Structures are given as C-alpha cells and as structure tokens.
C-alpha positions, 0 to 999 in steps of 0.5 A: 281283218274284221273278227269273225261272226259267231254264227252260233247265236243267230236264225238257223235259217241264217246258219243255213244262208236262207231268208227266215224273213222279218217275222223270224229276224223279229222274234230272234231280235226280241229273245235276245233282248229278253236275254239282254234285259234280264242281265241289265237287271239283275246288275242293276243297270237300270236306264240300259234294261229300261232301253232294251226292254222299249227295244224288245217291246218294239219287236214284239210289235213288229211280230204281231203287224207281220203275223196280221198282215199274212 
C-alpha cells in the first residue's frame, strides 16, 4: 500500500480538490524550496542548498511569467 500523503503542506485549493493553477503551484513550490534552502544553509549542505535555490529562482520566474500572461 502506498504511503499516505500529508495534505497539511499542500496548497488549500488542492486540499479542497480544486486546481489552483500554475501560478499558485509555482508559489507553493517557491515557498517550500525557500524553507528547504534555509535548512540546507544552516546545516552547511552548500551544494544541495545551491541547487534548491536555483529551483526556487526557476519557480519565481514561472510565477512572473504567468502573471504577465494574464
């Protein structure tokens, strides 16, 4: 049996079964990555922190792109 998903960390629209769209997904991902990056830097996981920070910047860029296209 697959493990249960912890729904407390999902965007509220996904908890309700709705699609919040790409911009909301990118915002959620960026926020989560920011938290993970902070943990990495505190624990001197420099390479992992760097990679997660790059992914966060990509998510931020996707948010900006979706805002401009509205």
